[in-house]
Backbone as CSV, one residue per row, in Angstrom:
resi,resn,N_x,N_y,N_z,CA_x,CA_y,CA_z,C_x,C_y,C_z
1,MET,107.840,93.888,35.629,107.210,94.055,36.930,105.967,94.920,36.810
2,ASN,104.870,94.498,37.395,103.647,95.284,37.334,103.792,96.574,38.119
3,LYS,103.149,97.651,37.652,103.300,98.952,38.299,102.834,98.935,39.741
4,PHE,101.866,98.059,40.065,101.339,98.110,41.416,102.374,97.733,42.457
5,THR,103.428,97.063,42.073,104.442,96.688,43.046,105.413,97.824,43.347
6,LEU,105.418,98.866,42.571,106.506,99.818,42.627,106.474,100.740,43.844
7,PHE,105.333,100.928,44.459,105.289,101.855,45.582,105.269,101.146,46.923
8,THR,105.288,99.822,46.917,105.035,99.078,48.137,106.008,99.439,49.252
9,LEU,107.288,99.425,48.961,108.254,99.744,50.006,108.118,101.177,50.477
10,PHE,107.712,102.055,49.586,107.541,103.461,49.926,106.602,103.624,51.105
11,LEU,105.604,102.749,51.191,104.615,102.895,52.247,105.145,102.545,53.623
12,ILE,105.876,101.472,53.747,106.012,100.915,55.069,106.975,101.682,55.956
13,ILE,107.911,102.380,55.394,108.860,103.071,56.226,108.268,104.300,56.892
14,ASN,107.042,104.644,56.538,106.422,105.824,57.106,105.762,105.565,58.449
15,ALA,105.861,104.387,58.987,105.072,104.029,60.159,105.799,104.302,61.471
16,THR,106.529,105.411,61.580,107.314,105.634,62.795,107.334,107.087,63.240
17,ILE,106.217,107.857,63.086,106.386,109.294,63.270,105.457,109.895,64.317
18,VAL,104.305,110.443,63.979,103.530,111.289,64.882,102.308,110.556,65.416
19,VAL,102.072,110.581,66.721,100.921,109.919,67.323,99.692,110.789,67.148
20,THR,98.586,110.200,66.653,97.316,110.896,66.533,96.213,109.989,67.039
21,PRO,95.079,110.544,67.475,93.985,109.692,67.942,93.440,108.827,66.822
22,ALA,93.009,107.622,67.179,92.371,106.754,66.202,91.019,107.317,65.819
23,GLN,90.649,107.166,64.571,89.365,107.636,64.081,88.455,106.445,63.830
24,ALA,87.180,106.569,64.216,86.206,105.512,63.969,85.955,105.405,62.468
25,GLN,86.037,104.181,61.942,85.805,103.958,60.530,85.012,102.676,60.370
26,ASP,84.292,102.586,59.262,83.476,101.413,59.006,84.272,100.304,58.332
27,GLU,85.384,100.642,57.672,86.132,99.663,56.912,86.891,98.704,57.835
28,LEU,87.253,97.565,57.260,88.118,96.616,57.931,89.460,96.610,57.221
29,VAL,90.508,96.301,57.955,91.824,96.155,57.367,92.207,94.681,57.426
30,TYR,92.808,94.181,56.343,93.154,92.773,56.227,94.638,92.576,56.514
31,VAL,94.948,91.639,57.402,96.330,91.300,57.728,96.582,89.868,57.258
32,ALA,97.351,89.725,56.181,97.661,88.395,55.656,98.686,87.707,56.545
33,VAL,98.573,86.389,56.684,99.543,85.590,57.425,99.883,84.366,56.583
34,PRO,101.049,83.755,56.813,101.332,82.495,56.128,100.245,81.483,56.479
35,PRO,99.731,80.726,55.506,98.666,79.765,55.812,99.017,78.903,57.011
36,CYS,98.086,78.803,57.953,98.344,78.102,59.209,97.125,77.249,59.545
37,ARG,97.346,75.980,59.839,96.233,75.045,60.087,95.702,75.218,61.506
38,ILE,94.449,75.654,61.598,93.821,75.846,62.913,92.869,74.714,63.265
39,VAL,92.421,73.942,62.263,91.456,72.861,62.504,91.806,71.664,61.640
40,ASP,91.761,70.489,62.239,91.811,69.228,61.498,91.118,68.185,62.364
41,THR,89.848,67.938,62.085,89.072,67.035,62.942,89.534,65.588,62.820
42,ARG,90.384,65.290,61.841,90.947,63.940,61.753,91.943,63.704,62.867
43,ASN,92.555,64.800,63.388,93.556,64.682,64.442,92.967,64.834,65.839
44,ALA,91.841,65.528,65.941,91.221,65.748,67.258,89.760,66.115,67.064
45,GLY,88.932,65.621,67.965,87.519,65.986,67.950,86.626,65.066,67.155
46,GLY,87.166,64.403,66.131,86.368,63.505,65.319,85.420,64.240,64.389
47,VAL,84.632,63.485,63.658,83.741,64.066,62.657,82.704,64.970,63.323
48,ILE,82.250,65.946,62.561,81.090,66.730,62.971,79.868,65.939,62.522
49,ALA,78.992,65.623,63.459,77.845,64.768,63.152,76.889,65.463,62.192
50,ALA,76.182,64.661,61.414,75.214,65.196,60.456,74.210,66.098,61.153
51,ASN,73.988,67.280,60.575,73.035,68.267,61.083,73.403,68.797,62.465
52,ASP,74.689,68.729,62.791,75.191,69.287,64.048,76.278,70.314,63.716
53,PHE,76.734,71.020,64.724,77.758,72.050,64.511,78.804,71.960,65.607
54,ARG,79.948,72.638,65.377,81.011,72.698,66.375,81.686,74.061,66.273
55,ASN,82.047,74.627,67.435,82.744,75.912,67.471,84.252,75.709,67.366
56,PHE,84.936,76.702,66.778,86.381,76.619,66.617,87.027,77.973,66.913
57,ARG,88.247,77.911,67.437,89.039,79.112,67.668,89.768,79.501,66.387
58,VAL,90.090,80.803,66.272,90.750,81.292,65.060,92.249,81.494,65.250
59,SER,92.754,81.390,66.482,94.185,81.584,66.726,94.541,80.953,68.059
60,GLY,95.850,80.800,68.283,96.337,80.238,69.541,97.650,79.525,69.342
61,THR,98.219,79.036,70.444,99.431,78.233,70.369,99.080,76.820,69.920
62,SER,100.097,76.043,69.569,99.846,74.668,69.140,99.132,73.877,70.233
63,GLY,99.473,74.153,71.507,98.798,73.475,72.605,97.346,73.861,72.714
64,GLU,97.054,75.143,72.508,95.671,75.620,72.591,94.824,75.113,71.436
65,LEU,95.442,74.970,70.260,94.700,74.533,69.086,94.647,73.019,68.949
66,ALA,95.396,72.299,69.788,95.457,70.840,69.663,94.086,70.192,69.828
67,VAL,93.217,70.789,70.648,91.897,70.190,70.889,91.026,70.217,69.639
68,GLN,91.387,71.037,68.655,90.629,71.058,67.411,91.483,70.616,66.220
69,GLY,92.637,70.008,66.528,93.475,69.426,65.487,94.473,70.371,64.860
70,GLY,94.616,71.600,65.393,95.620,72.519,64.887,97.012,71.961,65.066
71,GLU,97.896,72.249,64.122,99.201,71.600,64.116,100.360,72.527,64.432
72,ALA,100.108,73.824,64.653,101.213,74.766,64.886,100.680,75.966,65.652
73,ASP,101.601,76.867,66.030,101.182,78.144,66.597,100.562,78.984,65.485
74,CYS,99.315,79.368,65.633,98.637,80.261,64.702,98.185,81.460,65.529
75,LEU,99.063,82.449,65.668,98.858,83.523,66.630,98.192,84.731,65.985
76,ASP,97.321,85.373,66.754,96.660,86.603,66.332,97.723,87.670,66.106
77,PRO,97.866,88.215,64.876,98.923,89.201,64.605,98.825,90.457,65.452
78,LYS,97.644,90.771,65.972,97.470,91.989,66.755,97.081,91.676,68.198
79,ALA,97.436,90.501,68.676,97.145,90.142,70.061,97.799,91.145,71.001
80,GLY,97.060,91.604,71.988,97.595,92.537,72.962,97.391,93.990,72.610
81,THR,96.824,94.291,71.448,96.633,95.684,71.055,95.243,96.197,71.405
82,GLY,94.356,95.312,71.860,92.992,95.718,72.153,92.061,95.610,70.969
83,SER,92.561,95.171,69.828,91.742,95.025,68.624,91.616,93.547,68.290
84,LYS,90.384,93.059,68.231,90.122,91.655,67.942,89.648,91.486,66.501
85,PRO,89.984,90.363,65.859,89.525,90.157,64.481,88.011,90.004,64.419
86,LEU,87.414,90.555,63.367,85.982,90.438,63.130,85.662,89.413,62.045
87,ALA,86.682,88.981,61.327,86.503,87.968,60.283,87.869,87.384,59.967
88,ILE,87.868,86.227,59.317,89.111,85.611,58.860,88.937,85.184,57.409
89,SER,90.055,85.109,56.716,90.098,84.467,55.413,90.653,83.065,55.638
90,ALA,89.951,82.059,55.154,90.351,80.689,55.450,90.062,79.775,54.274
91,TYR,90.842,78.706,54.171,90.602,77.648,53.208,89.946,76.508,53.962
92,VAL,88.678,76.256,53.681,87.884,75.249,54.382,87.758,74.032,53.477
93,ILE,88.157,72.873,53.984,88.191,71.644,53.197,87.256,70.608,53.803
94,ALA,86.389,70.049,52.998,85.564,68.913,53.407,86.308,67.635,53.048
95,VAL,86.569,66.800,54.055,87.329,65.564,53.860,86.378,64.385,53.983
96,PRO,86.278,63.509,52.968,85.311,62.405,53.028,85.627,61.420,54.145
97,THR,84.573,60.874,54.713,84.691,59.830,55.733,84.111,58.544,55.182
98,SER,84.438,57.456,55.824,83.933,56.162,55.383,82.411,56.139,55.460
99,GLY,81.773,55.921,54.332,80.322,55.820,54.301,79.600,57.150,54.264
100,SER,80.323,58.279,54.255,79.642,59.569,54.228,79.098,59.847,52.826
101,GLY,78.011,60.597,52.788,77.401,60.922,51.514,77.643,62.365,51.136
102,SER,76.826,62.865,50.230,76.930,64.255,49.812,76.415,65.174,50.909
103,GLY,76.920,66.411,50.919,76.478,67.317,51.970,76.988,68.727,51.777
104,VAL,76.866,69.512,52.841,77.197,70.927,52.828,77.856,71.295,54.147
105,LEU,78.887,72.117,54.090,79.459,72.730,55.283,79.138,74.219,55.247
106,THR,78.701,74.756,56.375,78.378,76.174,56.461,79.068,76.774,57.675
107,ALA,79.845,77.838,57.460,80.523,78.554,58.545,79.713,79.792,58.908
108,TYR,79.669,80.132,60.202,78.906,81.290,60.663,79.417,81.704,62.041
109,PRO,79.104,82.924,62.506,79.565,83.373,63.824,79.000,82.487,64.924
110,SER,79.822,82.120,65.883,79.418,81.154,66.907,78.436,81.703,67.922
111,ASP,78.194,83.021,67.938,77.192,83.578,68.846,75.828,83.697,68.184
112,GLN,75.679,83.112,66.987,74.408,83.136,66.290,73.859,81.719,66.131
113,GLN,72.570,81.618,65.842,71.945,80.335,65.593,72.386,79.795,64.233
114,PRO,72.441,78.471,64.078,72.790,77.918,62.767,71.840,78.434,61.698
115,PRO,72.361,78.777,60.532,71.497,79.295,59.459,70.537,78.222,58.971
116,PRO,69.349,78.614,58.510,68.378,77.635,58.014,68.817,77.034,56.689
117,VAL,68.207,75.941,56.309,68.490,75.292,55.033,68.230,76.287,53.903
118,GLY,69.173,76.364,52.961,69.024,77.262,51.836,69.584,78.652,52.058
119,ALA,70.134,78.909,53.271,70.643,80.245,53.582,72.068,80.459,53.101
120,GLY,72.645,79.477,52.441,74.014,79.621,51.944,74.901,78.517,52.456
121,SER,76.033,78.328,51.792,76.961,77.280,52.178,78.383,77.760,51.986
122,THR,79.315,77.103,52.683,80.731,77.403,52.548,81.401,76.424,51.600
123,VAL,81.073,75.136,51.741,81.595,74.097,50.858,80.479,73.111,50.549
124,ASN,80.272,72.808,49.278,79.359,71.747,48.842,80.187,70.569,48.344
125,PHE,79.779,69.354,48.681,80.565,68.191,48.262,79.645,67.024,47.963
126,VAL,80.166,66.091,47.169,79.457,64.855,46.881,80.181,63.721,47.589
127,ALA,79.530,62.575,47.685,80.087,61.437,48.418,81.483,61.090,47.915
128,GLY,82.428,60.936,48.856,83.781,60.535,48.515,84.658,61.638,47.980
129,GLN,84.169,62.868,47.913,84.933,63.974,47.323,85.581,64.828,48.409
130,ALA,86.895,65.049,48.299,87.593,66.017,49.146,87.683,67.315,48.367
131,ILE,87.060,68.355,48.876,86.996,69.616,48.137,87.083,70.771,49.119
132,GLY,87.704,71.866,48.684,87.868,73.026,49.552,87.395,74.301,48.897
133,ASN,87.311,75.349,49.699,86.891,76.656,49.215,87.530,77.721,50.084
134,THR,88.149,78.720,49.435,88.665,79.871,50.178,87.530,80.857,50.382
135,THR,87.316,81.262,51.624,86.178,82.106,51.940,86.514,83.020,53.107
136,ASN,85.744,84.081,53.270,85.838,84.952,54.437,84.754,84.550,55.432
137,ILE,85.158,84.263,56.646,84.227,83.809,57.681,84.047,84.919,58.707
138,THR,82.814,85.372,58.898,82.519,86.367,59.915,82.572,85.721,61.289
139,LEU,83.157,86.420,62.253,83.317,85.895,63.611,82.297,86.514,64.551
140,CYS,82.158,85.919,65.725,81.265,86.475,66.729,81.797,87.825,67.206
141,ASP,80.911,88.647,67.724,81.260,89.994,68.162,82.104,89.906,69.430
142,PRO,83.385,90.356,69.387,84.230,90.243,70.583,83.719,91.068,71.749
143,ALA,82.874,92.062,71.476,82.311,92.884,72.548,81.018,92.293,73.097
144,GLY,80.536,91.215,72.492,79.292,90.597,72.918,79.511,89.296,73.678
145,SER,78.595,88.355,73.464,78.644,87.072,74.185,79.308,86.014,73.323
146,CYS,80.584,86.207,73.046,81.334,85.267,72.221,81.624,84.005,73.025
147,PRO,81.282,82.811,72.539,81.551,81.581,73.288,83.038,81.389,73.559
148,THR,83.366,80.775,74.672,84.772,80.581,75.040,85.456,79.520,74.192
149,ASP,84.675,78.655,73.535,85.291,77.571,72.769,85.500,77.910,71.307
150,GLY,85.247,79.158,70.906,85.546,79.510,69.528,84.734,80.659,68.998
151,GLU,85.328,81.358,68.014,84.708,82.551,67.444,83.813,82.265,66.239
152,PHE,83.911,81.065,65.682,83.020,80.704,64.579,82.645,79.235,64.701
153,ALA,81.582,78.865,63.985,81.081,77.495,64.015,81.012,76.942,62.602
154,ILE,81.094,75.602,62.493,80.889,74.893,61.239,79.708,73.949,61.427
155,LEU,78.730,74.071,60.544,77.555,73.201,60.532,77.698,72.187,59.406
156,ALA,77.521,70.901,59.733,77.564,69.839,58.732,76.138,69.424,58.390
157,ARG,75.730,69.626,57.157,74.399,69.244,56.711,74.412,67.829,56.119
158,SER,73.466,67.021,56.508,73.122,65.769,55.824,74.048,64.599,56.096
159,THR,75.306,64.831,56.485,76.243,63.720,56.631,77.316,64.039,57.657
160,ASN,77.843,62.988,58.305,79.005,63.164,59.176,80.183,63.620,58.329
161,GLN,80.989,64.541,58.878,82.025,65.095,58.023,83.258,65.533,58.798
162,HIS,84.442,65.172,58.282,85.694,65.740,58.764,85.922,67.087,58.080
163,VAL,86.598,67.988,58.803,86.853,69.327,58.295,88.301,69.707,58.570
164,VAL,88.946,70.342,57.582,90.291,70.894,57.728,90.212,72.379,57.371
165,ILE,90.800,73.233,58.220,90.726,74.673,57.979,92.108,75.292,58.138
166,ASP,92.549,76.017,57.123,93.798,76.777,57.167,93.456,78.259,57.143
167,VAL,93.871,79.012,58.169,93.641,80.451,58.177,94.701,81.121,57.321
168,GLN,94.271,82.139,56.548,95.182,82.843,55.636,95.311,84.321,55.967
169,GLY,94.455,84.829,56.847,94.525,86.233,57.213,93.381,86.612,58.131
170,TYR,93.492,87.807,58.734,92.532,88.299,59.707,92.055,89.692,59.311
171,PHE,90.771,89.974,59.525,90.198,91.290,59.279,89.935,91.987,60.612
172,TYR,90.411,93.239,60.744,90.254,94.009,61.976,89.549,95.330,61.681
173,PRO,88.867,95.892,62.692,88.341,97.253,62.522,89.497,98.238,62.485
174,LEU,89.381,99.262,61.663,90.465,100.228,61.553,90.633,101.055,62.820
175,ASN,89.526,101.324,63.529,89.682,102.150,64.727,90.372,101.382,65.833
176,GLY,89.952,100.170,66.105,90.652,99.285,67.024,90.743,99.771,68.453
177,GLY,90.346,100.990,68.768,90.450,101.501,70.122,91.860,101.851,70.533
178,ASP,92.789,101.891,69.580,94.191,102.127,69.905,94.668,103.452,69.321
179,GLY,95.755,103.982,69.878,96.397,105.136,69.253,97.047,104.715,67.952
180,GLN,97.238,105.667,67.068,97.854,105.366,65.793,98.982,106.344,65.507
181,ILE,99.948,105.886,64.776,101.046,106.730,64.319,100.813,106.999,62.845
182,VAL,100.771,108.262,62.473,100.500,108.603,61.084,101.791,109.018,60.388
183,ALA,101.909,108.630,59.136,103.157,108.836,58.405,103.265,110.241,57.842
184,GLY,104.461,110.590,57.426,104.707,111.842,56.729,104.963,111.594,55.257
185,GLN,105.781,112.448,54.644,106.080,112.328,53.222,107.533,111.907,53.013
186,TRP,107.715,111.095,51.989,109.045,110.633,51.630,109.262,110.854,50.146
187,GLY,110.504,110.955,49.741,110.820,111.110,48.334,112.005,110.252,47.973
188,GLY,112.161,109.983,46.700,113.275,109.156,46.267,112.993,108.573,44.906
189,THR,113.763,107.588,44.540,113.603,106.959,43.236,113.741,105.458,43.365
190,GLY,113.248,104.778,42.364,113.400,103.334,42.302,113.587,102.890,40.877
191,GLU,114.125,101.707,40.707,114.357,101.140,39.381,113.838,99.714,39.365
192,GLY,112.963,99.429,38.397,112.416,98.086,38.259,112.872,97.429,36.983
193,ILE,112.940,96.122,37.009,113.300,95.347,35.823,112.227,94.289,35.604
194,TYR,111.481,94.411,34.502,110.478,93.421,34.136,111.170,92.155,33.622
195,MET,110.408,91.069,33.605,110.974,89.815,33.143,111.381,89.876,31.666
196,ASP,110.734,90.771,30.882,111.101,90.888,29.465,112.237,91.867,29.237
197,GLY,112.829,92.416,30.322,113.944,93.337,30.201,113.569,94.801,30.208
198,THR,112.263,95.118,30.111,111.821,96.505,30.181,112.142,97.087,31.553
199,THR,112.566,98.332,31.577,112.879,98.981,32.843,111.800,99.997,33.206
200,SER,111.738,100.352,34.476,110.772,101.335,34.957,111.439,102.220,35.996
201,VAL,110.888,103.429,36.140,111.378,104.394,37.112,110.205,104.875,37.943
202,ILE,110.379,104.977,39.271,109.324,105.443,40.157,109.791,106.683,40.904
203,ASN,108.878,107.636,41.080,109.107,108.809,41.905,107.953,108.923,42.901
204,PRO,108.169,108.586,44.161,107.092,108.637,45.153,106.528,110.049,45.313
205,VAL,105.261,110.144,45.629,104.591,111.423,45.797,104.195,111.623,47.248
206,THR,103.222,110.883,47.736,102.789,110.982,49.130,102.438,109.592,49.653
207,ALA,102.486,109.459,50.961,102.069,108.214,51.601,101.521,108.520,52.976
208,GLU,100.554,107.733,53.412,100.027,107.828,54.771,99.872,106.417,55.304
209,VAL,100.590,106.120,56.357,100.616,104.787,56.932,100.298,104.887,58.416
210,PHE,99.513,103.936,58.931,99.127,103.924,60.337,99.702,102.696,61.029
211,GLN,100.259,102.933,62.197,100.753,101.845,63.032,100.104,101.987,64.400
212,GLU,99.394,100.959,64.842,98.718,101.034,66.120,99.726,100.841,67.247
213,GLU,99.609,101.666,68.280,100.531,101.604,69.401,100.459,100.234,70.063
214,GLY,101.603,99.725,70.460,101.679,98.421,71.084,101.750,97.274,70.105
215,SER,101.772,97.580,68.808,101.811,96.532,67.789,102.810,96.921,66.713
216,ASN,103.446,95.926,66.094,104.343,96.220,64.974,103.616,96.116,63.638
217,PHE,102.304,95.921,63.688,101.503,95.850,62.475,101.185,97.252,61.949
218,PHE,101.200,97.418,60.619,100.863,98.704,60.025,100.097,98.491,58.728
219,TYR,99.400,99.541,58.293,98.649,99.510,57.050,98.581,100.928,56.509
220,GLY,98.288,101.080,55.236,98.241,102.433,54.702,97.936,102.487,53.218
221,ALA,98.095,103.692,52.671,97.836,103.940,51.258,98.789,105.014,50.769
222,ALA,99.025,105.045,49.457,99.947,106.035,48.892,99.661,106.217,47.412
223,GLN,100.251,107.256,46.849,100.249,107.415,45.402,101.667,107.740,44.946
224,PHE,101.959,107.456,43.681,103.300,107.646,43.153,103.198,107.820,41.641
225,THR,104.274,108.274,41.035,104.343,108.325,39.576,105.343,107.279,39.096
226,VAL,105.010,106.624,38.024,105.887,105.583,37.501,105.969,105.720,35.990
227,THR,107.174,105.568,35.473,107.417,105.630,34.033,108.014,104.303,33.585
228,VAL,107.393,103.662,32.614,107.882,102.395,32.082,108.420,102.644,30.688
229,GLY,109.700,102.327,30.505,110.320,102.580,29.210,110.265,104.067,28.873
230,ASP,109.799,104.382,27.677,109.695,105.778,27.240,108.272,106.317,27.366
231,ASN,107.398,105.603,28.068,106.009,106.020,28.196,105.878,107.243,29.089
232,ASP,104.757,107.958,28.957,104.478,109.076,29.847,104.224,108.556,31.259
233,PRO,104.585,109.332,32.285,104.383,108.881,33.669,102.899,108.668,33.971
234,ASP,102.607,107.644,34.758,101.260,107.366,35.237,101.227,107.563,36.741
235,VAL,100.130,108.139,37.249,99.932,108.268,38.688,99.191,107.026,39.169
236,GLN,99.742,106.359,40.167,99.172,105.118,40.673,98.893,105.249,42.176
237,VAL,97.906,104.481,42.654,97.591,104.446,44.082,97.371,102.999,44.500
238,GLY,97.417,102.742,45.803,97.186,101.386,46.280,97.227,101.285,47.782
239,GLN,97.097,100.049,48.293,97.043,99.764,49.721,98.027,98.656,50.071
240,MET,98.457,98.641,51.341,99.401,97.616,51.775,99.293,97.394,53.271
241,SER,99.926,96.330,53.757,100.024,96.071,55.195,101.270,95.236,55.444
242,GLY,101.773,95.283,56.679,102.974,94.528,56.983,103.372,94.656,58.434
243,HIS,104.620,94.329,58.723,105.136,94.332,60.084,106.506,95.010,60.132
244,ILE,106.783,95.648,61.265,108.068,96.283,61.524,108.708,95.565,62.713
245,GLN,109.950,95.169,62.575,110.704,94.569,63.668,112.077,95.222,63.689
246,GLY,112.276,96.102,64.677,113.494,96.890,64.696,113.498,97.824,63.503
247,ASN,114.569,97.808,62.723,114.602,98.634,61.511,114.337,97.803,60.261
248,ALA,113.927,96.548,60.442,113.566,95.702,59.312,112.072,95.828,59.041
249,ILE,111.696,95.874,57.776,110.304,96.010,57.397,109.946,94.966,56.356
250,LYS,108.804,94.313,56.546,108.355,93.272,55.630,106.851,93.422,55.455
251,GLY,106.351,93.109,54.272,104.917,93.261,54.079,104.415,92.693,52.778
252,LEU,103.115,92.876,52.569,102.413,92.415,51.385,101.644,93.579,50.784
253,PHE,101.456,93.542,49.479,100.672,94.570,48.808,99.613,93.903,47.950
254,GLY,98.428,94.480,47.910,97.368,94.004,47.038,96.552,95.169,46.535
255,GLY,96.068,95.082,45.316,95.246,96.161,44.803,95.184,96.153,43.299
256,CYS,94.442,97.103,42.782,94.245,97.221,41.343,94.666,98.617,40.943
257,ILE,95.932,98.817,40.683,96.419,100.160,40.393,97.281,100.214,39.139
258,THR,97.149,99.212,38.281,97.835,99.294,36.994,96.916,99.986,35.996
259,VAL,97.395,100.207,34.781,96.584,100.878,33.774,95.595,99.919,33.117
260,ALA,95.779,98.621,33.298,94.885,97.642,32.682,93.538,97.625,33.406
261,PRO,92.429,97.489,32.676,91.110,97.503,33.326,90.858,96.291,34.197
262,ASP,91.525,95.173,33.931,91.312,93.962,34.717,92.504,93.658,35.613
263,CYS,93.187,94.705,36.081,94.429,94.528,36.830,94.184,93.830,38.169
264,ALA,95.155,93.080,38.595,95.117,92.403,39.885,96.510,91.864,40.148
265,GLY,96.784,91.537,41.396,98.080,90.945,41.706,98.557,91.299,43.082
266,GLY,99.805,91.035,43.343,100.366,91.320,44.649,101.873,91.273,44.606
267,ALA,102.490,91.677,45.706,103.946,91.709,45.792,104.346,91.566,47.244
268,ILE,105.575,91.134,47.469,106.169,91.102,48.803,107.340,92.073,48.807
269,PHE,107.598,92.688,49.954,108.730,93.583,50.037,109.553,93.271,51.268
270,ASP,110.814,93.629,51.205,111.774,93.357,52.270,112.754,94.512,52.278
271,GLY,112.784,95.277,53.370,113.632,96.455,53.389,114.245,96.734,54.748
272,LYS,115.028,97.811,54.800,115.723,98.209,56.020,115.801,99.725,56.062
273,VAL,115.485,100.294,57.224,115.567,101.730,57.420,116.826,102.057,58.208
274,THR,117.627,103.001,57.717,118.821,103.483,58.404,118.708,104.990,58.529
275,GLY,118.419,105.477,59.734,118.211,106.905,59.907,117.004,107.367,59.116
276,ASP,117.214,108.314,58.192,116.133,108.820,57.351,116.171,108.235,55.950
277,ASP,116.856,107.122,55.784,116.958,106.478,54.483,116.363,105.078,54.526
278,LEU,115.749,104.698,53.417,115.245,103.334,53.279,115.825,102.704,52.032
279,TYR,116.235,101.451,52.171,116.718,100.667,51.045,115.935,99.360,51.042
280,GLY,115.388,98.994,49.905,114.586,97.781,49.903,114.451,97.155,48.539
281,THR,113.863,95.964,48.536,113.577,95.232,47.309,112.117,94.790,47.320
282,VAL,111.545,94.685,46.130,110.180,94.206,45.945,110.219,93.055,44.948
283,VAL,109.436,92.009,45.210,109.324,90.888,44.281,107.862,90.752,43.870
284,ASP,107.623,90.815,42.567,106.281,90.671,42.008,105.874,89.197,42.086
285,LEU,104.757,88.902,42.780,104.307,87.523,42.923,103.741,86.961,41.625
286,THR,103.433,87.836,40.660,102.863,87.368,39.399,103.921,86.766,38.490
287,ASP,105.054,87.468,38.331,106.046,86.987,37.372,107.472,86.972,37.902
288,GLY,107.670,87.345,39.168,109.007,87.294,39.741,109.888,88.471,39.402
289,SER,109.357,89.517,38.732,110.153,90.702,38.455,110.613,91.341,39.762
290,THR,111.736,92.047,39.733,112.305,92.643,40.938,112.435,94.155,40.791
291,PHE,112.553,94.809,41.937,112.597,96.263,41.962,113.402,96.710,43.165
292,THR,114.247,97.694,43.010,115.001,98.265,44.123,114.546,99.701,44.352
293,LEU,114.605,100.142,45.607,114.078,101.449,45.966,114.962,102.121,47.005
294,THR,115.190,103.407,46.829,115.911,104.223,47.806,115.083,105.472,48.080
295,LEU,114.731,105.708,49.348,113.902,106.851,49.725,114.537,107.619,50.854
296,GLN,114.222,108.911,50.910,114.701,109.782,51.994,113.498,110.482,52.610
297,ARG,113.525,110.636,53.949,112.452,111.294,54.656,112.448,112.784,54.300
298,GLN,111.249,113.323,53.955,111.103,114.746,53.639,110.400,115.512,54.750
299,SER,109.378,114.904,55.367,108.666,115.537,56.477,107.847,114.453,57.176
300,PRO,107.478,114.635,58.456,107.867,115.806,59.266,109.295,115.692,59.724
């Protein structure tokens, strides 16, 4: 199991303690969601005409998204909290149409003018080719004149084109205009088992997690010490986000906090809080290694 997975559960149980004012920050926080189809012009709306554009919504119920070919409920994870997404991560697919030629799809905020030729593209394709690209799409400013028919637009250059879009996550401002709950400190131990049989031990150090009032969404950062086999302990840090429902906690972790210079990866966690104790499991998405963790609240 990669070291970056070892502190993930440690973070999320901290999201239930002291209310503090939100602080204005420039960074965005990313909330991953299961891939959800928000657009399929083959099912509704028809092709986007050559050198024309169309606006699309980034979330909604299946009924609300039906006009743009969405096939399920793709709901804003922070709906009702007063914080609107400023960007999305999406897989944008150009689907060939009968007689269509080569072209370009370009995504941009729907409150702006279409970008000029040569200003960039989201997907490039040749005649008859179905091809996609995972990209981050900036949305119109929710505090400005955002069109009612969608937060972003797709421009089709040179040819009529069908488009399929699956949203994979949402980016929000950290301040969000909401109150936040800040975490305290927890301590405990964990035991990991790598796929090759190597074992690891973790000792959490500190964590700070924020949960916006009115939402079960949380995000944060922490550091911990981890020992693999007989090696000297390494201090690791990272970031995570997830959801709390009752005393159940689930989330995702991403970051570069292993000792390798080209480290990358992610993990999912699933845990339960009972009083001041947390018990959970982590699964490494890279190789399937597993990890168990037991923590106790130390403060406040």
